[in-house]
C-alpha positions in Angstrom: -16.5 -21.4 29.9 -15.1 -22.0 33.3 -11.7 -20.9 34.4 -9.7 -22.0 37.2 -5.9 -20.7 37.9 -3.2 -21.8 40.6 -1.2 -19.2 42.3 -3.1 -16.7 44.3 -2.2 -13.1 43.4 -1.0 -10.2 45.2 -1.1 -6.3 44.5 -4.8 -6.2 42.9 -5.2 -2.8 44.6 -6.3 0.5 43.8 -9.1 -0.7 41.6 -12.1 -1.1 43.7 -12.6 -4.3 41.5 -14.6 -6.5 43.9 -16.8 -3.8 45.5 -17.6 -1.9 42.5 -20.8 -2.6 40.4 -20.9 -3.0 36.5 -21.5 -0.2 34.3 -24.8 -0.5 32.7 -25.1 -1.2 29.1 -28.1 -1.8 26.9 -28.0 -5.3 24.8 -28.3 -4.4 21.1 -31.1 -6.2 19.0 -28.6 -7.7 16.4 -25.6 -8.5 18.6 -22.4 -8.3 16.4 -20.0 -11.0 16.1 -16.3 -10.2 17.4 -13.0 -11.2 15.8 -9.5 -10.5 17.1 -6.7 -11.6 14.9 -3.7 -11.1 16.7 -0.2 -11.8 15.3 3.0 -13.0 17.6 5.9 -10.6 17.4 4.8 -7.8 14.9 6.1 -4.3 14.9 3.8 -1.5 13.7 5.6 -0.5 10.3 5.2 -4.1 8.7 1.8 -4.3 7.1 1.3 -3.2 3.3 -1.2 -0.5 4.6 1.7 1.5 6.4 3.5 1.4 3.3 5.9 -1.7 4.4 7.3 -3.4 0.9 8.7 -6.6 2.3 5.4 -8.0 3.4 2.1 -8.9 1.5 -0.8 -8.1 3.6 -4.1 -8.0 1.6 -6.4 -9.0 4.5 -4.9 -6.3 6.9 -5.0 -3.8 4.2 -8.6 -4.6 3.3 -9.5 -4.3 7.1 -7.8 -1.0 7.5 -9.7 0.2 3.9 -13.1 -1.1 5.1 -12.6 0.7 8.4 -10.0 2.4 10.5 -6.0 2.3 10.2 -4.4 3.2 13.5 -1.2 5.1 13.5 -0.7 5.3 17.4 -1.8 1.8 18.9 0.4 0.5 21.6 0.6 -2.9 23.6 0.9 -2.4 27.6 3.8 -4.7 27.7 6.7 -5.7 25.1 5.9 -9.5 26.0 3.2 -11.8 24.9 1.5 -13.3 28.0 1.5 -9.7 30.0 -0.1 -8.0 26.8 -2.5 -10.9 26.2 -3.6 -10.8 29.9 -4.3 -7.1 29.6 -6.3 -7.4 26.3 -8.4 -9.9 28.2 -8.8 -7.7 31.4 -8.7 -4.2 30.0 -6.2 -3.1 32.7 -2.6 -2.3 32.8 -0.5 -5.4 33.5 0.4 -3.9 37.3 -3.2 -4.0 37.9 -3.4 -7.6 36.8 -1.4 -9.0 39.8 0.6 -12.0 38.8 -0.3 -11.8 35.3 2.0 -8.8 34.7 5.0 -11.3 34.7 5.7 -13.5 31.6 4.8 -17.1 32.1 2.9 -16.7 35.3 -1.1 -17.1 36.0 -3.9 -14.7 35.6 -5.7 -14.4 39.0 -9.1 -15.9 39.0 -10.5 -13.0 40.4 -10.0 -10.8 37.4 -13.0 -10.6 35.0 -12.2 -11.4 31.5 -14.2 -10.2 28.5 -14.3 -13.7 27.1 -15.8 -15.0 30.3 -18.3 -11.9 30.3 -19.5 -12.6 26.6 -19.7 -16.5 27.4 -22.1 -15.8 30.2 -24.1 -13.2 27.7 -24.7 -16.1 25.4 -21.8 -15.5 23.0 -20.0 -18.5 21.4 -16.3 -17.9 22.6 -13.4 -19.7 21.2 -9.9 -19.3 20.0 -7.1 -21.1 17.9 -3.3 -21.0 17.9 -2.1 -18.8 20.7 -4.5 -17.4 23.2 -3.0 -16.2 26.6 0.4 -17.7 27.3 2.7 -19.0 27.9 1.5 -19.4 31.6 -0.4 -21.5 34.2 -3.9 -22.2 33.7 -6.4 -25.3 34.1 -9.3 -26.0 31.5 -10.1 -23.7 28.5 -7.6 -21.3 27.8 -8.7 -17.9 29.1 -9.1 -16.6 25.4 -11.9 -19.4 24.9 -12.4 -23.0 24.1 -9.6 -24.3 22.0 -10.1 -25.2 18.4 -6.7 -26.9 17.5 -5.2 -25.7 14.4 -3.5 -28.9 13.0 -0.4 -28.2 10.9 -1.4 -24.4 11.7 -4.4 -24.6 9.7 -6.1 -21.7 11.5 -8.9 -21.5 8.8 -10.0 -25.2 9.3 -9.9 -24.2 13.2 -12.2 -21.1 12.7 -14.8 -23.7 10.5 -14.7 -26.2 13.5 -15.5 -23.3 15.8 -18.5 -22.0 13.6 -19.7 -25.6 13.3 -20.1 -25.9 17.0 -22.3 -22.8 17.6 -26.0 -22.6 18.1 -28.2 -21.3 15.4 -28.2 -17.8 15.3 -25.6 -17.4 18.0 -23.2 -14.5 18.1 -19.7 -15.5 18.2 -16.5 -14.1 19.8 -13.3 -15.7 18.2 -9.6 -15.3 19.1 -7.3 -16.0 16.1 -4.1 -16.2 17.4 -1.5 -16.9 15.0 2.0 -18.1 15.9 3.8 -16.1 13.5 5.8 -14.1 13.0 7.4 -15.7 16.3 10.8 -17.3 15.5 12.1 -19.9 14.6 12.1 -18.9 10.8 13.7 -20.8 8.2 16.8 -19.1 7.2 16.6 -17.6 3.6 12.9 -18.5 3.1 12.1 -15.1 2.4 14.6 -14.7 -0.3 13.4 -18.2 -1.7 9.9 -16.9 -1.6 10.9 -14.0 -4.2 11.0 -11.2 -1.8 13.9 -8.4 -2.3 16.6 -7.1 0.2 16.1 -3.8 -1.4 12.6 -3.5 0.2 13.7 -3.6 3.7 14.1 -0.6 6.0 16.6 -1.5 8.7 16.0 0.3 12.1 18.8 2.6 13.1 19.3 0.4 16.2 20.3 -2.5 14.0 23.5 -2.7 11.6 22.6 -2.7 8.1 24.0 -6.1 7.0 22.8 -8.6 4.5 22.1 -11.0 6.8 19.8 -8.7 8.8 17.8 -8.0 5.8 17.4 -11.4 4.9 16.3 -12.2 8.5 13.7 -9.5 8.0 12.7 -11.1 4.8 12.0 -14.3 6.6 10.0 -12.6 9.5 7.9 -11.0 6.5 7.0 -14.2 5.0 5.8 -15.3 8.5 3.6 -12.3 8.6 2.4 -13.0 5.0 1.1 -16.6 6.5 -0.7 -14.9 9.4 -2.4 -12.6 6.8 -3.4 -15.4 4.3 -5.3 -17.0 7.1 -7.1 -13.7 7.9 -8.0 -13.2 4.3 -9.7 -17.0 4.3 -11.3 -16.2 7.6 -12.8 -12.9 6.1 -13.8 -14.8 3.1 -15.9 -17.5 5.1 -17.7 -14.8 6.8 -18.5 -12.5 3.8 -19.8 -15.9 2.0 -22.1 -16.6 5.0 -23.1 -13.0 4.8 -21.9 -12.1 8.5 -18.8 -10.2 7.5 -20.9 -6.9 7.7 -22.0 -7.6 11.2 -18.8 -8.8 12.7 -16.3 -6.2 14.4 -13.0 -7.3 13.0 -9.9 -6.1 14.9 -6.3 -7.1 13.6 -3.1 -6.3 15.9 -0.2 -7.9 17.4 1.0 -8.5 21.1 4.4 -7.1 20.9 7.5 -6.1 18.7 9.3 -8.0 16.5 12.0 -10.7 18.0 15.3 -8.5 17.7 17.1 -6.8 20.4 15.7 -3.4 21.5 12.5 -4.3 20.1 10.7 -7.5 21.8 11.0 -7.4 25.3 12.2 -3.9 25.4 9.8 -0.5 26.1 11.1 1.2 23.0 9.1 2.1 19.9 9.7 -1.2 18.3 8.7 -3.1 21.2 5.4 -1.3 21.9 4.1 0.2 18.8 1.6 -2.0 17.0 0.0 -2.5 13.9 -3.8 -2.0 14.2 -7.0 -2.1 11.8 -10.5 -2.3 12.7 -13.5 -2.6 10.5 -17.4 -3.2 11.4 -19.2 -3.2 7.9 -21.3 0.0 7.7 -21.6 0.3 11.1 -18.5 2.4 11.2 -17.0 4.9 8.4 -14.5 3.5 6.2 -11.0 4.5 4.6 -10.0 6.5 8.0 -6.4 6.9 9.3 -6.7 7.5 13.1 -4.0 9.3 14.9 -5.4 9.0 18.7 -3.2 7.4 21.2 -5.1 3.9 21.9 -3.9 0.8 23.8 -4.5 -3.0 23.4 -6.3 -2.5 26.9 -9.0 -0.6 25.1 -10.3 -3.7 23.3 -12.1 -5.5 26.1 -14.5 -2.5 27.1 -15.1 -2.0 23.1 -16.1 -5.5 22.6 -18.2 -5.4 25.7 -19.8 -2.3 24.6 -20.5 -3.3 21.1 -22.1 -6.7 22.6 -24.4 -4.5 25.2 -22.8 -6.5 28.0 -22.1 -4.2 31.2 -18.2 -2.9 31.6 -16.7 -3.7 35.1 -15.5 -0.9 37.1 -11.9 -1.2 37.3 -11.0 -1.3 33.9 -8.4 1.1 32.7 -9.1 0.6 28.9 -11.7 3.1 27.3 -13.9 1.9 24.6 -13.3 2.7 21.3 -16.8 3.0 19.8 -17.3 6.6 19.8 -14.0 6.9 18.0 -14.7 4.1 15.5 -18.4 5.6 15.0 -17.0 9.2 14.4 -16.3 10.3 11.0 -13.5 12.2 12.3 -10.1 11.2 14.1 -10.8 12.0 17.9 -11.9 10.1 20.7 -15.7 12.0 21.1 -16.2 11.3 24.7 -13.0 10.3 26.5 -9.7 12.0 24.9 -6.5 10.2 25.7 -3.1 12.1 24.9 -0.7 9.3 26.4 -0.5 5.5 27.0 1.5 3.5 29.5 3.5 0.3 29.6 5.6 -2.0 31.7 8.1 -4.7 31.3 9.1 -7.5 33.8 10.7 -10.8 33.2 10.9 -12.7 29.9 13.2 -15.5 28.8 14.1 -17.6 31.9 17.5 -18.7 32.7 19.3 -15.4 31.4 19.8 -14.1 35.1 20.0 -15.6 38.4 16.9 -17.0 40.1 15.2 -15.9 37.1 14.6 -12.3 38.3 13.4 -9.8 35.5 14.1 -6.4 34.1 11.5 -4.1 35.7 10.8 -0.9 34.1 7.9 1.5 33.2 7.2 4.0 30.5 4.8 6.6 29.1 4.3 7.3 25.6 2.6 10.7 24.3 2.5 11.9 20.9 5.9 13.8 21.3 7.6 11.7 23.8 8.8 8.2 25.2 9.9 8.2 28.9 11.2 5.1 30.4 11.8 4.6 34.2 14.4 1.5 34.6 13.9 0.3 38.0 16.6 -2.1 38.1 19.7 -0.4 36.5 22.3 -2.8 38.2 20.9 -5.7 35.9 21.7 -6.1 32.2 18.6 -5.6 30.0 19.2 -8.5 27.8 20.4 -10.8 30.8 23.7 -12.0 32.5 24.3 -14.1 29.8 24.0 -11.6 26.8 21.8 -14.1 25.2 19.2 -11.6 24.3 18.0 -10.8 20.7 15.4 -13.3 20.1 17.6 -15.4 18.0 18.0 -13.0 15.5 20.7 -12.7 12.7 21.8 -9.4 14.9 22.7 -11.5 17.8 24.8 -13.8 15.7 26.3 -10.9 14.1 27.3 -9.5 17.4 28.6 -12.6 18.6 30.8 -13.1 15.5 32.1 -9.4 15.3 32.1 -8.7 19.2 35.3 -6.8 18.8 34.6 -4.9 15.5 34.5 -1.1 16.1 31.7 -0.8 13.7 29.3 -3.3 15.4 30.4 -2.2 19.0 27.9 0.7 18.9 25.0 -1.6 18.3 26.1 -4.1 20.7 26.0 -1.4 23.3 22.4 -0.3 22.3 21.2 -3.8 22.7 23.1 -5.3 25.9 24.6 -2.4 27.7 23.5 -1.3 31.1 20.7 1.5 31.0 20.4 4.6 33.0 17.6 5.0 35.2 15.7 7.4 33.0 15.6 7.5 29.3 13.7 10.1 27.0 13.3 10.0 23.6 11.8 12.5 20.9 9.8 10.4 19.0 9.5 12.6 15.9 12.8 13.5 15.5 14.3 10.0 16.8 11.6 7.1 16.2 14.2 4.4 16.6 15.0 5.5 20.0 18.7 5.9 19.8 19.6 9.3 21.3 18.8 9.4 25.2 17.5 13.1 25.9 17.2 12.6 29.8 19.2 15.2 31.7 19.5 17.4 28.8 18.6 20.9 29.6 16.3 21.8 26.8 14.1 18.5 27.6 14.2 18.8 31.4 10.8 20.3 31.7 9.2 17.3 29.5 11.3 14.8 31.4 9.9 16.0 35.0 6.3 16.2 33.8 6.3 12.6 32.4 8.1 11.0 35.2 5.5 12.6 37.8 2.6 11.3 35.2 4.0 8.1 35.3 4.7 7.8 38.9 1.4 9.2 40.2 -0.6 6.9 37.9 1.4 3.9 39.1 0.9 4.6 42.6 -2.9 5.5 42.0 -3.2 2.1 40.4 -1.5 0.0 43.0 1.7 -1.0 41.0 3.5 -3.1 44.0 6.9 -2.1 42.2 6.3 1.6 43.4 6.1 0.4 47.2 9.2 -1.6 46.8 7.7 -5.1 46.5 9.8 -7.2 44.2 7.3 -10.0 44.5 7.3 -10.3 40.5 11.0 -11.5 41.0 10.2 -14.4 42.9 7.4 -16.0 40.8 8.0 -19.1 39.5 7.9 -19.6 35.8 5.2 -21.8 34.2 6.4 -22.3 30.7 6.0 -26.2 31.0 7.9 -29.4 30.7 9.6 -28.1 27.4 11.6 -25.3 29.0 12.5 -27.7 31.8 13.9 -29.8 29.0 15.6 -27.3 27.3 17.5 -25.7 30.3 20.5 -28.1 30.0 20.7 -27.5 26.4 20.3 -23.8 26.7 22.9 -23.2 29.4 25.2 -25.1 27.5 24.6 -23.1 24.2 25.1 -20.0 26.3 28.5 -21.4 27.7 29.5 -21.8 23.9 28.4 -18.6 23.0 30.6 -17.0 25.8 33.7 -19.2 24.7 33.4 -17.9 21.2 33.2 -14.2 22.1 36.3 -14.6 24.4 38.2 -16.1 21.8 37.5 -13.3 19.4 38.9 -11.0 22.1 35.8 -10.2 24.2 36.3 -8.6 27.4 33.2 -8.5 29.7 32.3 -4.9 30.6 34.6 -3.2 28.2 32.7 -3.8 24.5 29.3 -3.0 25.7 30.4 -0.5 28.3 28.2 2.9 27.3 30.5 5.4 25.7 
């Protein structure tokens, strides 16, 4: 699988990547298959195994029961392409050069687990959404693409299996495009889902339109799970399921303000279930802190392929094989994450919203690097097209709605600190509070020392990420005029309702 990329990168430092040897590994006699199933925009509570009532996820729940259900798995970024790049490289976004930014490119110098497995004799492929949006030439970095006609991911998987050689192990990336918006409004209710089953996070108003929107989102999750169920059935029928490492997760949080594209809990905390036949104990609940960057070294280790030095991820194999929770060899009590730009056209010159975060079992600490910028953009067009955004626009002067508008759109302080156990929805910022001063200082120091050691160019005052061209293809170029016109209409609607810029969303 050959890969060529445009845009030479900057900032790949502090890793020893090019000079470091590969970490040795022994090739197992019966190399396992590897199946990564990754949904698009799904926050961690929204699977049946976590107790969510408005989704139907028997396949995810099966994987969790046969193996391990993770309660503290986190994306390295709250956006798709930076997270997906980090899954491929086993490195945090700021270690991936231009791939730290949504809609850019993956530097050709970075070793990807897909390429390494391909060279080791694996049959490597993908369907749906692999790495992207961004610029690449040739095969998607996640593998040779098998096109899912009419979103029939199962048929694409069958084609992939048909193309492999006899007895060849495979590595497949099932990348559903669900539950990414756009949803068919009212589809969840029409399918028989109940508004009563929705638990609305505290950063959103508990409104019928929002509950209905969640049901539409839930129906999309069901679709992702339906094809996962069919894929698992194919493997079971062929006798290969027990020798397949199955990993089910998502790339970033749900598409609402203060979730997707934000470093809060609903933007970073991911669903994760892993099984591998009789090779790992089943029925386990794992509370260890893990990151999606751990997938690459895990996949390489189980395949007996040397893990390149420079990967910040840690193989989960020892954890998976242990009958108890707890990383046997290398315990981790925190994970890191970053955000840069997301949707184009929401700020002048397409600059992003740079921020970094560290999450422990007790706290989430966020450092916002560009506090003069509006986090959802100059247009206040954020929210992923959700019902919440529509409600904010329609009722922008309603005193009961304004607190939610401030949470979504207001400018943010340089430092934020949240007590995750007491405040999982990240409403009450504790930064600067005397009782939490020690924790804030400790986490800030930990975060900054790590970023400097790993070569984050933002720590050196380098704003290169704000200057990268946005490669989302001709589709977005065609939509630019329509997008800007829609933004103009939104502003007119809000102004006619009494909107006063900087007043309604000013922090109180």
